[in-house]
N, C-alpha and C positions, 0 to 999 in steps of 0.2 A: 575702244578708236582712240580718245582720248589719251589712255596709258600709253598706249603705242606712241604717239607724240611727244610725251612729254619723256620715253625714253630716248629717242633718236634726239631730243634736246641736248641729250646728256652730253653728246658728244664735242658740243658748244662750248663746254666749259672744261673740257680733257687739258690738262699738261701737255707741253709739248713731249716731253717721255713718252705717255700712254697715246699720244696721237700716232707716232711714230711707230708704235710695235702694231697699232692695226692698220698703218696704211703701208705695212711692209709691201713690197713688191717683187716677187721673184721670176725665175725663169727654170726652164727647165721641164723633166717628165716628173707627174707626180706618180709621188711615191701612195702607200696604203695603210701605214701606220704611222704613230708621233713615236720618236724616240726621243729618251730623255738622259744626257750624259752628266754626270755628275762631275765637277770639277772640282770638289770637297778634297783635301788633306795638305799636302805638305808646298809649300811655293816660298819661291825665292822673294826676299823684301830689300830695300835699301829705303836709302832717308834721303831728303834735300830739304835745302830751304825751300820758301814760298816763292814760284816766279822763277823757279831753276828750269835747265833742261833735264830730262829723263835723265836716269844716271847709266854706266855704261859699265859698272859694277854692282853685284847687289849680292850684298858680303855675308846675308843668313838667311834662315829657314823659319818660316812662321806656317802654324797649321791654319788653314779656313773651311769653316769659320774659327774668329777670334778678336780678339783686338791686337794693338801691334804691339803691346809689352813682353807679347808672349814669345818673339824673336828668340832664337836664338843663336851665335849668341846676341846679346840685347845690343841695340843699333841706337839707341834714344837714352840721354841720360836727364831727361825730362822727370823729376817728380811730384812736381804740382803739375798746374795746367801745361796743358797741350797748344799748344799755339806755333804758328809761323812754321810751319812743317807741310813738306807733302812725304807719303808713303807710298811707295811705288811697290807690289806686290808683281812676280813675274813666274808665270809659265809654259809649258809647252802642250799641243796635242794635237792631237791627229784625228780627220774623219775620212772615215773609209767608202761616205755615200754622199758626194757631193751634186748626188740629183734632187736631193729635196729641195722644195722650191723657197720653201722657210725653213731657215737656219737661225734663231734668235741665242742672244744668250739673256738668263735670268737671274741676277744679282736679288734676292730676297730683304736684303736691309744691307746699309753701308754708308759711315758716317766716316769727313763728312765732304759732300761735293765732291761725286766721283767721277774720274773720266775710265774711260775703255781705251784701248790702243791693241788694234789688230795686226800683227806685223808688221809695227811702226806708225801704222794708221790708226788716226783717232775717228771711232766709229759713235762719238757719242758721249753724253754725260749727262748728270742727273743731282743735281744741286740738292733736292730732299734727301732728308738721313734717314727716316723712317719709316719709308715704301719702298716697294721694291724699282727695281730698275731694269728696263727691258730694251736690247739693242739687235740692231739687223745689225750681222757680222758677215751675213755670206757675202758680200760683193768685196770684201776684205781676205777670205779666205786663199791659201795657195791649194796646189790640186789633189786632188785624191790621194790620200795613205802620206803625203807630207806632212812635215810638222807646221804647224802654225806658234807663232811667240804670243800672249796674249799679257800685258801689261793692264792692270787696274790701281789706279790711283787715287788714292784720297786725302781728305785736308785734315785743318784745322777748324774747329768753330769760329773761331774769331775771324777768320778768313770767310765766312761765308756771308751771302748779299744780308740786309736788311727785310727782304721781302720773303723771306721763306721763316718755318720756326727753327729752333738751334737747339730744343732739349734745357732751357737754362734753370737750372734748380742750385738754391741757396746753398743744400747741403752737397754738391759734390764739388768736386776740387780741381778732376784731373781733366775730365773731359775726353776719355781716350779714345783713338781715333779706331776705325777697324771696318774689316768687312765681316760682318759680326752675324750674320747668316747663308744659308745655303747658296750655291754658286750653280748653276747646269745650262747645260745649252739642250735648246727643245730644237728637233728637227720634225718636220711633218710635208705635207703637199696641201694643195686647195683641195678643195673647200677649207679652210683654214677654221680654226672653233677659237676667239681669241678670250672671251670670258664666260662664264656660266653663273648666273643667277637662278637658284633653286628656290621657290618659296612654299613653303608649305600651310596648306589649308588640311588643318584635322576633321574640322567638321564636316568637308565634303568629302575627305579620305582621297587625298589627291592634291601634286605639287603641278604649281605653275612652273617653267622652263622657259627663261629666256637665256637666247644662245647669239653672241654677235657672231657672227659666220663672213669671214673674206673670202671673196675668189677672185680669180684672174680675168673671169670672162663671165657674161651672163650665162646661165646656163638654168637649169631647172634639175635641183640637186634631191637625190636623194640620201634621207638623214633616219639612220636608227637610233633607237633608245632603247639602254639596259636599267633596270632598276634591280640592282642585289642588295641582300643580306650583306651586310660590310665582314660580318665573320664569316658565317658560313656560306657566303656567298651563292646561297639559293636565289633565284630569279623570282622575284615577284610580278615583273612586268615586264612586256617590250613591246616593241612595235618600230613603224618606220612610217615617215611622213615624207614629202615631195614639197619641196619649197624653190621658191624663184628667188635665183641670189644672183646677186650684183657684179660690179664692174668693178675694176682696179682702182678707183677712188670711192669706191661705196663699202660700207659695209649692211650688212643686211643682218634683220635681229628677226631671229627665231622664235615663236611664242606660242608655246603649248602646252598643255596639261595631258597631264597622266597620272590616272586610277591608279592607288597602292592597293593592293588587297592587303586584308588582314592586318590593317595598319597597327602598331604598335609603336607609341610614343615614347620622344624622348625625356628623360628627368634625371635629374641627380642621380635618384633612386632606381632608377633603369636607363642607362645610357645608352640605350638602341640605336645602331646608325646601321644609315642605308648607304649605299652609293648609288651616282648614275653615272653611266656611259654614254657619250653621244662621240656617234662615228658618223663620219663623210667617206667618200672614194678616196680621199686623203689624209686624213685627220680622225683620230680620237683622242678627246680628253675626258678625264673621272674626273669629279669631284665626292666628297662624302656629304650628306648633309644628316639632319634628324626631324622628325617627324615632331615638332612641338609650338606652339604660339607662347608669346612672352608680352605684356602690356603693362602696364602702369596705371589703374584704376582712379580715376579722377572722382570718381563719387566715395569711394570707402579709402583712399590713400594707400593703398596694399598695392604687390605685385602679384599678378594674375598668370599663373603659367599652367597653360594645357585647360585653360577654364575655370581653376580654381583658385582661392588664393594662397599663398606663398612667401614665407618669413623668409627672408635669407639669413643667415649665420655663416660668416664667413671672414676673411683677413684679406690684406693688403701685399703684395710682391712690388718692391721698387729695384728695376732688374738693373737702371742703371746705376743705381747707386751700390748694387753687388757689384758690379761692375768694377767700381773700385776699394771693392774687399780685398783685405792683402791675401788674405786665404782662396780667392774665386780660383784662380789658376784657369783650368779648363772646364770647369763642373756646369757651367750654363749649358755646355755642347756636349755636354755628357748624357745619352738616351735613359740610361739606368737611374744616374743621379735625379733627371727631370721627373720621373716616375717617380721615385721613391719619396721626394720631393711632397708632388702631389698627393702620394699616398701619406704622408704624415699629417699632411692639411687634413684628409679627412679622418684621421684619426683625433682630430679635435671637433669631429662635429661639425667642420664646414665645409658648407656648400659652394659656397662662391665664394670671387676673388677678385679685387680690384687690380689690374695690372696697371699701378700707379704713376704717372708721371713717364710712363713711354713702354715700348712695345719690346716683350723675349721675343727670339727665335722662331718661326713660324710652327717648329717640331713642339709647342709647347702648347700653341693652340689643340691639336692633335690630340697630345694627351689629355689635356680638359677635355675635347668630349668624350674621348675614350673614358673616362675615370668619370665624369659627370660632376663640372662646374659650371655654375652661372658667371661669366665674365662680366665686368663692367670694365670697358677696353676704355684707357686713356691715353689722350692724345698729349705727347708732351710737352705739352705747354701750362708756364705758370710765369706768372707777371702780377700777381699779387691786384693791385688798385689801376682805376684807368689811368693814372701819370707812369704808373709801372708799366705798362701794355706798350703807350705810344715810347717810352724809354727803353725799352729791353727788344724790342720789335721795329721800331719805328717805322719805316715805309709798306710795311704788309697791309694791305685791306683785308674785305671781307671777300672778295672774289679770287684776289692769291689762296686766301688760307682755306677756301670751300675745295680749290683745286686740289691740294693737298688731303682735304678728307676726303675727297672722293678715289682720290687714288687709293689709298687707309680701307675705305667699307667696300671697295673692286676685289679686294685680296682677302677679306675676312666675312663675306657675308653669308656663306655657306655653313660656317661654323656653328652650330647650335648651341655651342660656351656661348659664345658672343652673345648677350642679350640686352646691353646698353651700351649705347656708343655716346662716349664722356670726352665732349670737346674740349677740357682744360680741369688745370687742378684752381682752387682759390684764387681767380682771378674777377677783378671787376671790370668790363667794358663791353661797347655797343658792337663791338665787332664780332663776337663768337657767336651771337646769336643770328648774326646776318647771314654768317655763311653757313650754319647747322639749317637754316630755311631754304639755301639754295640748293644743297643735298641732300634734304630729307626725301624726297619723294622719289630716288634712285633706288633706296632701301625698301622694292615693295611689301617686306616681310614688316615694315612699320616699325620697327623698334626704338623706344624711347631714348630721350636725349638726356645726358645731364650738361647744366652750362656752368658747372661752380660756383661761384659765387655773383653771379651774375642773373641776373632775372633770369627763368627759365625760358625758354623760346616758345614752348606749346603747351596748355594745360595738361595734356595726354604724356608730358615728361616727367622728369625726377627730378630731386633737388638733393644737392648734399650740404650735410652737416656734420660741424667739426666741434662739437661741445667739449673742448677741454677744458672742464674744470678746474682740475690742479695748477695751469697755466698762474692762477689769479697768486699761490703762492710762492710765485719767484719774487715777488716785491712782498708779501707781508706773511705775518703768522696767523694761524688758524686761532677761531674765535676760541674763548674759554669753554664753552660747547663741545668743543671738538671739532676736528673736520668731516667725520662722516654727517652729524647731523646740521653741519654746515651748508654742505653740499646738497644732502640727499634727502633731507626731512621732506621734502615737498615734490611732486610730480611735477616735472619738467618736461616739456615739450622740448626734444634737440634745439640748441640753436647753434652759433656762429656758421650762419648759412646766408644764402640769399635773402631769407627776412629779415636779417642782419645789417645786412653789405648792399642789400639794393632791394630798400626796402618799398610796398608798394603805400599807395597813399592813405590817407584816413584811419592809420592804424589796420589795415586788413594784412590778411596772413596767405602767402599762396597756400592752397590746397594739394599742390601733388604730394605724390609718394615720397617722404622722407630715405633718402641712405645715409646712413651713419655710419662714415665706412672711417672715422678716424674719431680717437676718444684716449684720453688718460692722461697725457704729458708728467707721466713718472717713470721714463726710460732710462734701463742703463745697458752698459755694453755689455760686451757676451763676459766678461773677466768680472763682473758685480761694480764695477764702478761708474760713479754719476756721466751724464754727460752736459753740455754746456747749458741746455735748455733744465735741466734736473739738478744741477749744485745747491741753488740755494732750497729747493722744492723739498729734499734733502733734510737737511738742515733747519731749516724749518718746521716742518710736516713729523720728519722719522727722526728728531737726534740721536734715539737710541739703536737706529740703526747704523753701526758702526764699524762693521766688518765688510766686505763683500757676500759672505754667507747670509747677512742679516738681512742686509737690502733687498738680494733677490726674493729672500723668502715674502719681504713687505711689498716688493715691488707684485710677485703673483698673487699673495692675497688682494692686494685693492683694485688690482684687475679682475679678476674673478669678480669683487662687491659693484665695480663699476658697469661689468657686463651684466650681472643679474637684473641690475637696476635699471639701464636700457633696454632691456631684453623684455622685461616684465611691464614696463609701461604701455608697450603695445602703442606706442606713438612713432616709430619709425618701421617702415617697410622691409627696412636691411640695420643690423647690426653686425659691422666688420670691424675687427680689430685691427691694429696697428704698430708693429706689422708681422708679417710673418716669416718676410725674407728679403733682410736691405746689408747695413755694412756696419762694422762696429771699428771705429776709431778712439781708443783710450789716448792714445800718446796726439802730440801735437804734430799735424793740426787736428783737434779733438775734431769729434763728431757730434750732432744733434740727435738723433736718434740711433736704433739700432732693433735686431731680432729675439730671439730666446732660442739660440743652439749654443751649445757650451760647446759642441764639435760639430762646426762647417761639413766636412768631408763625409761625417758618417751619418748628418744629419739626426745627432744626438738632442734632443730639448733639454733645457735648463730642470731640471726635478720637480721644483717648486712651480713653474710653470704649468708642466704636464697634470700637475697633481690637481691644482684649484683652478686652472682655468679652463680646461677641458670639460669639468663639473658644469660652470658657469655655458657654456654652449650646449648642452644636451637636449637633444630636442623636446624632450620633458623637464622643464628646468622650474626652480624654486628658488623662490626670495626670502630672508628674513627683512620684513620691515623694522628692523631695529638698530637706529642710529645712536644710542647712548654711549657714551665714553666709559660713565661712570654712576651709579646709583646707590640710595642710600641703603642702610643693614633692612632686611627684610621688607624690604618695596614688592607692593602686589601689581600686577600690570596684565593687561590683555595684549598680547603681541599678533600683529596680524604678519600672516605666509600668504605669499603669492605663488601659484602655479599657473606656469602657462604649457600648454599644448600646441607644437607646431605641427603636430602629424596629425592625419586626417583621420585615425582611430580613437577611440574613446579608450583612455587609458583608468585603470581602477587599483588602487592600493591603498596603502597606509601613509600618512603622516606621523612622521615622531618627532619630538622639539625635544630635547635634549639641554640641560645646563650639567655644563662641566665645572670641576676643579682638577686641573690636572688631565689625568684617565680616568677619576670619579664621578661617575654620575652623583649629583646631587638631586635633580628632579627631572621626572621625564613623561611625557604625554603621546600617547597614539591615537588617532583620529582618522578611519577610514574615509576614503572620498573617491567619484568618480567624476573624471575631468571628457567632457567631449571633444572631438577632436578640432584646434582650430581655438579653443578656447580658453579662459582664464578663470582662476578661481580664489578668492581669498578665503582664507582659514583662518579665525580667530582664537587663539587658545589661549587662556588662562596662566599664568607663571607664577608661584612668589621664590621671590628670589633671597637667594642664603643671608641669613642674621648677621653672617663674623665675613670682616674686612677679607679683600686676596683679590688673585685676578683669576675671572672666570671667563668659558668663552661658553657660547649657545650655538646650537646647529639645529638645523633645521633637515630630515632627510625622508627622501622619497626615493625611489627604486625605476629605474628606465632599463629595460631589456633585462632584468636581473643584477643592474650595476648600480649602486649607490650613488646618490647624487645629491650632495650635501650645498647650504649655505652659512657658512660661518663669521660669527662675529663674536670678537672679543671686550671685554669690559673690566673695569673694574668693582670692588664694592668697600663704598670708604666708609 
């Protein structure tokens, strides 16, 4: 009863757009199924100044979904920040069943500040840029079968009020507007199903289903439910309940438990999906879900997936930065390309992705569900310190921010891939935690939250760490010991996190699970040139890397070393490289970060990155604990080799430790080992180093699934 009351309280916090969607009132006879009509495709587009009337001439065409720079012919000469303009999209459509009591327009996402006109009449607006828009369009439609004109206007970021988030990011330069997700018309009758939340319970082998049901009159409705396997369509459970439904000013909450026979759990290794269909006499709605649980363990500071510890290995996608990449084109909306992108991520042994500082189109989440990724879903909010929050967002408060968060959660909470709500990036403020705690209760799966560099909102949440060790070399050269020994000779707890920026009193540390989702600070553009953040790093640390080819090799080798280091320390519940997809801007205005593709359309990785970094993310990994840049002739030492096992099964193999001069073997040792699941082992190997000067390398090699996994160090004998 208490949980039901909390759900009902949710509606008091909904934004105007959500309330409008829920309180729609229709008339006419009831239909018996839901119809969804896609309005994706080619639209007309026109440009005006902010505040101007709707244009009468639309001189270009544009694909929807997409961004305004995809218009043909081009309508805008702006090549830096888009500002002080309105972009008007227009097309026509005809409907052949106006008897539907509910006729809505849904825009999955569009920016910035969306206005919708049907046949010249304003039917609504949505000031949010990162959550869906839903409008009642039935009163404005022409008669059955006649064409209707729809115009959708989007503005520019600088014209947003300071009471909503605006997606600020210091690496972006354009903030390109557009309808960047699907557009569709939804037709149904009463009782109408507004939203469904599916809450898996893997221990009891059931799901709790909460559905918002809207009717135009009081009645005792029959509601059918069917659970199917998503691929085979095999029905696992079906049934019917009878519920009292409200009237025109009320939304009833269906709250039922559905058993799931022969439960098959969802995980990255087995992304098995179900679908739930709810049906009333006037509507039916289907949503996919996975049977999985996910928590951040406050006791052991790891993530627990389906009742077992799970170490996350992954990457980041900065989709709004990629929107500004010169080679982007229509790739983010090309289904095959997006599937291939995520498949390329799996090739790197990545099982998790942080959709960083912004959300891709909804189709990306469906792909992540199907391919099996754990998503840290980060709201596009980045303001830096306390002063930055006030400067960039001005009047926004926790109540206003929580309304945005709730819209976001309602759209995503059935995706099994979404395991962490991420409220913001690298910011320190006291607003986001308040907003988190206003909306946390509505996600009945109780996913953990991440609150950037601000204090975690709960002990059951996660904290993000960005230990950019190489950033010091923007201002100084390494010591004579060499950069690896200076940076990595001690085992570190990842820093540059809330412990650094929002510390507890008396030197205490937050014990939350750590998501290490950014590290490195050795970025290169796709062409091998340095970025604005790494010019000095390469000058000071890698002066010998004086060509693009040399820099790309140095980059990959050192990123692999950093990955091994952070993984082997076992102080992070997740290690996620930055970044798998971003932008590349070697020309002015130059960029700060980049990804690792040399052919973005064909998704071809830079070869050194693929060779070295893929090994560093192997589920069974190895790290040479050797940081010396030089040794004396004939020196003898015992080298520690760390082996980690991220899988649940015991592995048995042989460790080989080899010293090379070029391709020639100088010394080699082989030591058999076995390592239980989720465990770590340190093997110490005595080594006699060469007694002649020269350049050498040392490799520790194990095997995973028949593939060699190597940790490599290069050094000199003086």
